[in-house]
C-alpha positions in Angstrom: -104.4 -68.7 102.7 -101.2 -70.4 103.9 -99.9 -70.8 100.4 -100.8 -67.2 99.5 -99.0 -66.0 102.6 -95.8 -68.0 101.6 -96.0 -66.6 98.0 -96.4 -63.0 99.3 -93.1 -63.6 101.4 -91.4 -64.7 98.1 -92.4 -61.9 96.2 -91.3 -59.5 99.0 -87.7 -61.1 99.1 -87.8 -60.8 95.4 -88.5 -57.1 95.7 -86.0 -56.4 98.4 -83.3 -58.4 96.6 -83.9 -56.6 93.4 -83.6 -53.1 95.3 -80.4 -54.3 97.0 -78.9 -55.3 93.6 -79.8 -51.9 92.4 -77.8 -50.3 95.2 -74.7 -52.6 94.8 -74.4 -52.0 91.1 -74.7 -48.2 91.8 -77.9 -47.7 89.9 -79.5 -46.0 93.0 -77.3 -43.4 94.8 -74.4 -43.9 92.6 -72.5 -40.9 94.3 -72.4 -42.4 97.7 -70.6 -45.3 99.3 -72.3 -48.6 99.3 -73.2 -50.0 102.6 -72.0 -53.6 103.3 -75.5 -54.5 104.4 -76.9 -54.3 100.8 -74.5 -57.1 99.9 -75.8 -59.2 102.9 -79.3 -58.7 101.8 -78.9 -59.4 98.2 -77.1 -62.8 99.1 -79.7 -63.8 101.6 -82.5 -63.0 99.3 -80.8 -64.7 96.2 -79.8 -67.9 98.0 -83.3 -68.3 99.8 -85.2 -67.9 96.5 -82.8 -70.1 94.5 -83.1 -72.9 97.0 -86.9 -72.6 97.1 -87.4 -72.5 93.3 -84.4 -73.7 91.3 -83.2 -76.4 93.6 -86.8 -77.7 93.9 -87.2 -77.7 90.3 -84.1 -79.6 89.6 -85.0 -82.1 92.5 -88.5 -82.7 91.4 -88.6 -82.2 87.6 -85.1 -83.0 86.4 -83.9 -86.0 88.6 -87.3 -86.9 90.3 -85.6 -87.6 93.6 -87.6 -90.5 95.5 -87.1 -92.0 98.6 -88.1 -95.4 97.4 -84.8 -95.6 95.7 -82.5 -97.3 98.1 -79.2 -95.4 98.6 -75.6 -97.2 98.8 -75.2 -96.1 102.4 -78.2 -98.5 102.9 -77.5 -101.1 100.5 -73.9 -101.5 101.1 -73.9 -100.5 104.8 -70.5 -101.7 106.2 -70.0 -99.4 109.3 -66.8 -98.2 107.6 -67.2 -96.2 104.5 -70.9 -96.8 103.7 -72.9 -95.8 106.7 -76.3 -94.2 106.7 -76.0 -90.8 108.6 -78.3 -88.2 110.0 -79.1 -85.7 107.4 -78.0 -82.6 109.4 -74.6 -84.5 110.6 -74.1 -85.4 107.0 -74.8 -81.7 106.0 -72.2 -80.7 108.5 -69.7 -83.1 107.1 -70.3 -82.2 103.5 -70.2 -78.5 104.1 -67.2 -78.7 106.2 -65.5 -80.7 103.5 -66.3 -78.4 100.7 -65.8 -75.2 102.4 -62.0 -74.9 102.5 -59.8 -72.0 101.7 -61.5 -71.0 98.5 -64.6 -69.2 99.9 -62.4 -67.4 102.1 -59.2 -66.6 100.6 -60.4 -66.3 96.8 -62.8 -63.6 97.3 -60.3 -61.6 99.5 -57.8 -61.7 96.8 -60.3 -60.9 94.1 -61.3 -57.8 95.9 -58.4 -56.2 94.0 -60.7 -55.7 91.1 -63.3 -54.1 93.3 -66.1 -55.4 95.3 -68.5 -55.8 92.5 -67.0 -58.3 90.0 -66.4 -60.9 92.8 -69.8 -60.3 94.4 -71.8 -60.9 91.1 -69.7 -63.9 90.2 -70.6 -65.3 93.7 -74.3 -64.6 93.7 -74.8 -65.9 89.9 -72.3 -68.6 89.9 -73.1 -70.2 93.0 -76.7 -70.6 92.0 -76.6 -71.5 88.3 -73.1 -73.2 88.3 -71.8 -74.2 91.7 -75.2 -75.7 93.2 -76.1 -77.3 90.0 -72.5 -78.9 89.9 -72.6 -80.2 93.3 -76.2 -81.5 93.1 -75.8 -83.4 89.7 -72.5 -85.0 90.7 -74.0 -86.0 94.1 -77.2 -87.6 92.7 -75.1 -89.3 89.9 -72.9 -90.9 92.3 -75.7 -91.9 94.6 -77.4 -93.7 91.7 -74.0 -95.1 90.7 -73.6 -97.0 93.9 -71.4 -94.0 95.4 -68.6 -94.4 92.6 -66.1 -91.6 92.1 -66.3 -89.1 89.5 -63.8 -90.9 87.4 -65.6 -94.3 87.5 -69.0 -92.4 86.6 -67.1 -90.9 83.5 -65.9 -94.5 82.7 -69.5 -95.9 82.8 -71.3 -92.8 81.1 -68.8 -91.7 78.7 -66.2 -94.5 78.0 -62.9 -95.9 79.1 -60.8 -93.2 77.7 -62.7 -90.5 79.4 -62.7 -92.5 82.6 -58.9 -93.0 82.6 -58.1 -89.4 81.7 -60.6 -88.4 84.3 -58.9 -90.5 87.0 -55.4 -89.1 86.2 -56.7 -85.6 86.2 -58.5 -86.0 89.4 -55.7 -87.5 91.1 -53.3 -84.8 90.2 -55.7 -82.1 91.0 -56.6 -83.5 94.6 -53.1 -84.0 95.6 -52.0 -80.5 94.4 -55.3 -79.2 96.2 -54.5 -80.9 99.5 -51.0 -79.7 99.5 -52.0 -76.2 99.0 -54.7 -76.2 101.7 -52.3 -77.9 104.0 -49.8 -75.3 103.3 -52.4 -72.6 104.3 -53.0 -74.5 107.6 -49.2 -74.7 108.4 -48.8 -70.9 107.7 -51.8 -70.1 109.9 -51.0 -72.3 112.8 -47.1 -72.0 112.8 -46.1 -70.7 116.2 -49.6 -70.2 117.2 -50.4 -72.1 120.4 -53.8 -70.9 120.7 -54.9 -72.1 117.3 -53.0 -75.5 117.4 -54.4 -76.3 121.0 -58.1 -75.6 119.9 -57.8 -77.6 116.6 -55.9 -80.3 118.4 -58.9 -80.6 121.0 -61.5 -81.0 118.3 -60.0 -84.4 117.4 -60.8 -86.1 120.8 -63.9 -84.3 121.2 -64.9 -85.6 117.8 -64.0 -89.2 118.8 -66.2 -88.9 122.0 -68.8 -87.6 119.9 -68.9 -90.5 117.4 -68.7 -93.1 120.2 -71.5 -91.3 122.2 -73.9 -91.1 119.1 -73.2 -94.6 117.7 -72.4 -96.7 120.7 -73.4 -95.0 124.0 -76.6 -93.0 123.2 -77.4 -94.4 119.9 -79.2 -91.7 117.6 -79.4 -89.1 120.1 -78.3 -86.1 117.7 -79.4 -83.4 119.9 -77.6 -84.5 123.2 -74.4 -85.2 121.1 -74.5 -81.8 119.5 -75.0 -80.0 122.7 -72.1 -81.8 124.5 -69.7 -81.5 121.5 -70.4 -77.7 120.8 -70.1 -77.0 124.5 -66.6 -78.8 124.6 -65.5 -77.0 121.4 -66.4 -73.6 122.9 -64.5 -74.5 126.0 -61.4 -75.3 123.9 -61.6 -72.0 122.2 -61.6 -70.2 125.5 -58.9 -72.3 127.0 -56.9 -71.8 123.9 -56.5 -68.2 124.6 -54.9 -69.1 128.1 -52.4 -71.2 126.5 -49.9 -68.5 125.7 -47.8 -67.8 128.7 -48.8 -71.2 130.4 -46.5 -74.2 131.1 -48.3 -75.8 127.9 -47.2 -72.9 125.6 -44.2 -74.8 124.3 -46.1 -78.1 123.8 -48.6 -76.4 121.4 -46.1 -74.0 119.7 -45.1 -76.0 116.8 -42.7 -75.4 113.9 -43.5 -75.5 110.3 -41.9 -79.0 110.0 -43.7 -80.3 113.3 -47.2 -79.2 111.8 -46.5 -80.9 108.5 -45.8 -84.2 110.4 -48.8 -83.7 112.7 -51.2 -83.1 109.8 -49.8 -86.0 108.0 -50.4 -88.4 111.0 -53.9 -86.9 111.4 -54.8 -87.2 107.8 -53.6 -90.9 107.6 -55.7 -91.7 110.9 -58.8 -89.9 109.5 -58.6 -91.8 106.2 -58.2 -95.2 107.8 -60.7 -95.1 110.7 -64.4 -95.6 110.2 -66.2 -92.6 108.9 -68.5 -92.4 111.8 -65.8 -92.4 114.4 -63.7 -89.4 113.6 -64.2 -87.7 110.5 -68.0 -87.2 110.0 -68.2 -85.9 113.8 -65.3 -83.6 113.6 -66.6 -82.1 110.4 -70.1 -81.8 111.9 -68.5 -80.1 115.0 -66.5 -77.9 112.8 -69.5 -76.8 110.8 -71.0 -75.3 114.0 -68.1 -73.1 114.5 -67.9 -72.2 110.7 -71.6 -71.3 110.3 -71.7 -69.8 113.8 -68.8 -67.4 113.1 -70.2 -66.5 109.7 -73.7 -65.6 111.2 -72.0 -63.7 113.9 -70.1 -61.8 111.1 -73.3 -61.1 109.4 -75.0 -60.0 112.6 -71.7 -57.6 113.2 -72.5 -56.2 109.6 -76.0 -55.5 110.3 -75.3 -54.0 113.6 -72.5 -51.6 112.7 -73.5 -51.4 109.0 -70.0 -50.4 107.7 -69.5 -48.8 104.2 -67.5 -50.7 101.6 -64.2 -48.5 101.4 -63.1 -50.6 98.0 -64.6 -49.1 94.9 -67.0 -51.1 92.8 -64.3 -51.7 90.3 -60.6 -50.7 90.1 -58.1 -50.1 87.3 -56.9 -53.4 87.7 -59.9 -55.1 85.9 -57.4 -54.5 82.9 -54.4 -56.4 84.5 -51.3 -55.2 86.3 -52.7 -55.6 89.8 -50.4 -56.1 92.8 -52.3 -59.1 94.0 -53.3 -60.8 90.9 -51.4 -59.6 87.7 -53.9 -60.9 85.3 -57.1 -59.3 84.0 -60.5 -59.8 85.6 -61.4 -62.2 82.6 -60.4 -64.8 83.1 -58.6 -64.6 86.3 -61.6 -63.5 88.6 -63.3 -66.9 87.8 -60.5 -69.1 88.7 -59.5 -66.9 91.8 -63.0 -67.3 93.2 -63.4 -70.9 93.0 -65.4 -72.7 96.0 -67.6 -69.7 96.6 -69.0 -69.8 93.1 -68.2 -73.2 91.6 -65.4 -75.5 92.4 -64.2 -78.9 90.8 -63.0 -80.0 94.2 -66.7 -80.2 95.2 -67.2 -83.0 92.7 -64.7 -85.1 94.6 -66.5 -84.8 97.9 -69.9 -85.2 96.1 -68.7 -88.6 94.6 -66.5 -89.5 97.5 -67.7 -89.7 101.2 -71.0 -87.8 101.0 -72.8 -90.3 98.6 -71.8 -93.2 100.8 -73.5 -91.8 103.8 -76.9 -90.4 102.5 -79.9 -92.3 104.0 -82.5 -91.0 101.6 -82.5 -89.8 98.1 -84.5 -86.6 98.8 -81.7 -85.3 101.1 -79.5 -84.7 98.2 -81.3 -81.4 97.6 -80.4 -79.9 101.0 -76.9 -81.3 101.1 -75.9 -80.9 97.4 -77.6 -77.7 96.4 -78.1 -76.2 99.9 -74.5 -76.5 101.2 -73.2 -74.8 98.2 -75.6 -71.7 98.7 -74.3 -71.4 102.4 -70.7 -71.6 101.0 -71.7 -68.7 98.6 -72.9 -66.7 101.6 -69.7 -67.4 103.4 -67.8 -65.9 100.3 -70.0 -62.6 100.5 -68.8 -62.2 104.0 -65.2 -62.7 103.1 -65.6 -60.0 100.3 -67.1 -57.6 102.8 -64.4 -58.3 105.3 -61.9 -57.3 102.7 -63.7 -54.4 101.2 -64.4 -52.5 104.5 -60.7 -52.0 104.6 -59.2 -48.9 103.3 -58.0 -49.8 99.8 -54.5 -48.7 100.4 -54.3 -50.8 103.6 -55.8 -53.7 101.8 -53.0 -53.6 99.1 -50.4 -52.9 101.8 -51.3 -56.4 103.4 -51.8 -58.2 100.2 -48.7 -57.2 98.2 -45.0 -56.7 98.8 -45.1 -53.2 97.3 -43.8 -50.2 99.5 -45.8 -47.4 100.6 -44.3 -45.2 97.9 -45.2 -47.6 95.1 -48.8 -48.0 96.4 -49.2 -44.3 96.6 -48.2 -44.0 93.2 -50.8 -46.4 92.0 -53.3 -44.2 93.8 -54.0 -46.4 96.8 -51.7 -44.9 99.8 -51.9 -46.9 102.9 -53.6 -44.9 105.7 -54.1 -47.1 108.9 -51.6 -50.0 108.3 -49.4 -49.0 111.3 -52.5 -48.6 113.5 -53.9 -51.9 112.4 -50.6 -53.5 113.2 -50.6 -52.1 116.8 -54.0 -53.0 117.5 -53.6 -56.8 116.5 -50.2 -57.1 118.1 -48.2 -58.0 115.1 -47.2 -56.3 111.8 -49.6 -57.1 109.1 -47.9 -55.2 106.2 -46.7 -57.2 103.3 -48.4 -60.4 104.4 -49.8 -61.6 101.1 -52.2 -64.6 100.4 -55.4 -63.3 101.6 -55.5 -64.9 105.0 -54.1 -61.9 107.2 -56.2 -59.3 105.4 -59.3 -61.4 106.0 -58.4 -61.8 109.7 -57.9 -58.2 110.0 -61.2 -57.2 108.3 -63.2 -59.8 110.5 -61.5 -58.4 113.6 -62.3 -55.1 112.6 -66.1 -55.9 112.5 -66.0 -57.8 115.7 -64.2 -55.2 117.5 -66.5 -52.6 116.5 -69.3 -54.1 118.5 -70.1 -52.7 121.8 -67.5 -53.5 124.5 -65.3 -55.2 121.9 -63.0 -52.4 121.0 -60.2 -53.7 123.4 -60.4 -57.1 122.0 -59.1 -56.5 118.4 -55.8 -58.7 118.9 -58.1 -61.7 120.3 -60.5 -61.4 117.5 -57.5 -61.3 115.0 -56.0 -64.5 116.6 -59.6 -66.1 116.6 -60.1 -65.2 113.0 -56.7 -67.0 112.0 -57.6 -70.0 114.0 -61.1 -70.1 112.5 -59.5 -69.9 109.0 -57.1 -73.0 109.7 -60.2 -75.0 111.0 -62.2 -74.1 108.0 -59.4 -75.4 105.8 -58.3 -78.7 107.8 -61.8 -80.2 107.5 -61.1 -80.2 103.6 -57.9 -81.7 104.0 -59.1 -84.8 106.0 -61.9 -85.5 103.8 -60.1 -84.8 100.6 -57.5 -87.5 101.7 -60.1 -90.1 102.2 -61.7 -89.1 98.7 -58.1 -89.4 97.0 -57.6 -92.8 98.9 -60.9 -94.0 97.2 -59.5 -93.1 93.9 -56.1 -94.7 94.3 -57.9 -97.9 95.3 -59.9 -97.7 92.1 -56.8 -97.2 90.1 -55.1 -100.0 92.0 -58.0 -102.4 91.3 -57.0 -102.3 87.6 -53.8 -103.8 88.6 -54.9 -105.9 91.6 -58.6 -106.6 92.1 -58.8 -106.6 96.0 -57.5 -103.0 96.1 -60.8 -101.9 94.6 -62.5 -103.2 97.7 -62.8 -100.1 100.0 -63.3 -102.2 103.2 -60.0 -104.2 102.5 -57.8 -103.1 105.2 -54.4 -103.4 103.4 -55.7 -101.5 100.5 -57.0 -98.8 102.7 -53.6 -98.4 104.5 -51.7 -98.3 101.2 -54.0 -95.9 99.6 -53.8 -93.7 102.4 -50.0 -93.8 102.7 -49.6 -92.9 99.2 -52.0 -89.9 99.3 -50.7 -88.5 102.7 -47.1 -89.1 101.6 -47.7 -87.1 98.3 -49.3 -84.2 99.7 -47.1 -83.9 102.8 -43.8 -84.3 100.7 -45.1 -81.2 98.7 -45.8 -79.1 101.8 -42.5 -80.2 103.5 -40.3 -79.3 100.5 -42.1 -76.2 99.9 -42.4 -76.9 96.2 -46.1 -76.5 96.2 -45.5 -72.8 96.2 -44.3 -73.0 92.5 -47.2 -75.0 91.2 -50.1 -73.4 93.3 -51.1 -71.1 90.4 -52.0 -74.3 88.5 -54.5 -75.2 91.0 -57.1 -72.5 90.1 -57.1 -73.6 86.4 -57.0 -77.3 87.3 -59.7 -77.0 89.8 -62.1 -75.1 87.4 -61.3 -77.5 84.6 -62.4 -80.4 86.8 -65.8 -78.4 87.3 -66.2 -78.2 83.7 -65.5 -81.9 83.3 -67.9 -82.8 86.0 -70.8 -80.7 84.3 -69.8 -82.5 81.0 -70.5 -85.9 82.7 -73.8 -84.4 84.2 -74.9 -83.3 80.7 -74.2 -86.8 79.4 -76.3 -88.4 82.2 -79.2 -85.9 81.4 -79.1 -86.7 77.7 -78.9 -90.5 78.5 -81.9 -90.3 80.7 -83.8 -88.8 77.7 -84.0 -85.4 79.4 -82.3 -83.5 76.6 -84.6 -80.5 77.1 -83.0 -80.1 80.7 -79.5 -80.3 79.3 -78.8 -76.7 79.2 -78.9 -76.7 83.1 -75.5 -78.3 83.0 -74.3 -77.5 79.4 -74.5 -73.8 79.8 -72.2 -73.4 82.9 -69.9 -76.3 81.4 -69.4 -74.1 78.2 -68.8 -71.1 80.4 -66.2 -72.8 82.6 -64.2 -74.3 79.6 -64.0 -70.9 77.9 -62.8 -69.3 81.1 -60.3 -72.2 82.0 -58.8 -72.8 78.7 -58.4 -69.0 78.3 -56.5 -68.9 81.6 -54.4 -72.2 80.9 -53.1 -70.6 77.6 -52.2 -67.2 79.5 -50.5 -69.1 82.4 -48.5 -71.3 79.9 -47.2 -68.1 78.3 -46.4 -66.3 81.4 -44.6 -69.4 83.0 -42.7 -69.8 79.5 -41.9 -65.8 79.5 -40.7 -65.8 83.0 -38.5 -68.7 82.4 -36.6 -66.8 79.7 -35.9 -63.9 82.0 -35.3 -66.0 85.3 -32.8 -68.6 84.2 -32.3 -69.7 88.0 -36.0 -70.7 88.0 -36.3 -71.9 84.3 -36.6 -75.6 84.8 -39.4 -75.2 87.3 -41.4 -72.7 85.4 -41.2 -74.8 82.2 -42.4 -77.9 84.0 -45.3 -75.8 85.5 -46.2 -74.5 81.9 -46.1 -78.2 80.7 -48.3 -79.5 83.5 -50.8 -76.9 82.9 -50.8 -77.9 79.2 -51.2 -81.6 80.2 -54.1 -80.8 82.3 -55.7 -78.8 79.4 -55.0 -81.7 77.0 -56.8 -84.4 79.5 -59.9 -82.1 79.6 -59.8 -81.8 75.8 -59.7 -85.5 75.5 -62.7 -86.0 77.9 -64.7 -83.3 76.1 -64.3 -84.8 72.8 -65.2 -88.3 74.1 -68.3 -86.8 75.8 -69.2 -84.8 72.4 -69.0 -88.0 70.5 -71.1 -89.8 73.1 -73.7 -87.0 73.0 -73.7 -87.2 69.2 -74.1 -91.0 69.0 -77.1 -90.9 71.6 -78.9 -88.1 70.0 -78.3 -89.6 66.4 -79.9 -92.9 67.5 -82.4 -91.2 69.6 -81.7 -93.7 72.3 -81.3 -93.5 76.2 -79.2 -95.4 78.5 -81.3 -97.8 80.6 -78.8 -98.3 83.6 -79.3 -94.7 85.0 -83.1 -94.4 84.3 -83.6 -97.8 85.8 -82.0 -96.6 89.0 -84.5 -93.8 89.0 -87.5 -96.2 88.7 -86.5 -98.6 91.6 
């Protein structure tokens, strides 16, 4: 009876989800505006069913997760990098690390094409590409002693692929951290409230780490209640910093924020993972998920209509936010919300070194990605409830006259600016329009109308907190990679617990991304991140496919091979178009010609590295399948 009841619930979810899809794709009531509530319902039904059935299938049938297999966190426990961690605390760390700017900013920018293309890519991509990608890389790293993606490539494909992957990954992660760090700097510059709240999260996290592992060992519930209470207090007190004697202390310039972030990134990379990094990410996750759930409740309560049409004329290119066509640029603009190569760095970085039991890979690897997909749907809603003309007025530098000529006249931009207390026109990048959309939803709740400015500043602080948790974890992951590369020259560097190696690796990584932010040169290479990030996702899926073939489970290889093929088609197309665009701009902008040509060459270099790895992987597949053999190493780990 209990099983029948569960099955009826899942059937009901499937029917409700199908109806929601019919509404959002305009099959039902095509003449009416779509209510945002249907997007939330479609996402909730899709992700619940995907986790229950597709996630369980991969965990049980494809990889046969088994808690009898000892994880690296237990086998190599050193209290520094390898540390068995409570499942939910680790979920919080992992989610906070992977959910940076991508699930927020990308969907907002992609709303230029209409709400529908981005929503469908998130709903489909998060399940069949992103969650699979994160799950496969995480279990691969767990069964390879917590090794990085590049090291796994070396072991499973060959030394050429391993070296190419190391160079590609290091390049991507430095650019990523610089880009994300720049977003934090832009959000917090001259913002004492946000700076105070985020600064307070550091000592709170240190206290939580000591409380959980030294004072009240294992008392997760107590630690959570104390930490969340202190964080809420920090948010409330942050609003009172403006006008107080402390305002000047927490009002930092752009340069001051860069130095502060560099110091924090270095310390977070060097200290034991249980002391600062893990508790702070766990704490941040409560604010992240809490805010997203509050946003979902707000959407359910006020049920706003989506003002943005399902598709716009910009699907064919020429948009004021993204100049390219919907294919391929939608798929590299929305990265983390659907699939992101950066996730493979976390799934083969800090997380596999902290998993206590192998069966936890499902909830952490597959589950966290689906939660991130839900966050991205919330971001699309926040952008799409704005009047299209106001959305474009915020996210482009076009004048009112030019936007009107395009068919999108701004209507409430002056009113919105007055309500939030600052001019929001011509503030491209996605962060401001997302904050305005979120504030519009929150302020529409009963008794909240007069607090629009408060919610706007809260949303900006929330975005900065979201992103910073990726920067600190990404720095540690990059440090692991630098140590692995350094180990080729000097063997002790490869030992993660060797303090001089830890300090040197952290300094190199932090110095690289901080220098890019400080000089501002990251703005010229930011377009490369989207292509590089998704190329990395394709490479990770190629490694996953190799592992499945070596395990003798060729029948399951399409699970990773199909999304891999799609990502390579998308990203190679985008790479070619980007190189053509950079080179064309260099011819008409001689003052920026050198920088643009370097950008074009770097994109080409990344594409060449990807081609090398793919060819090496294809050769490995052909060799294995021809000999009808399987690799014993990975299979043996599965049987332990």
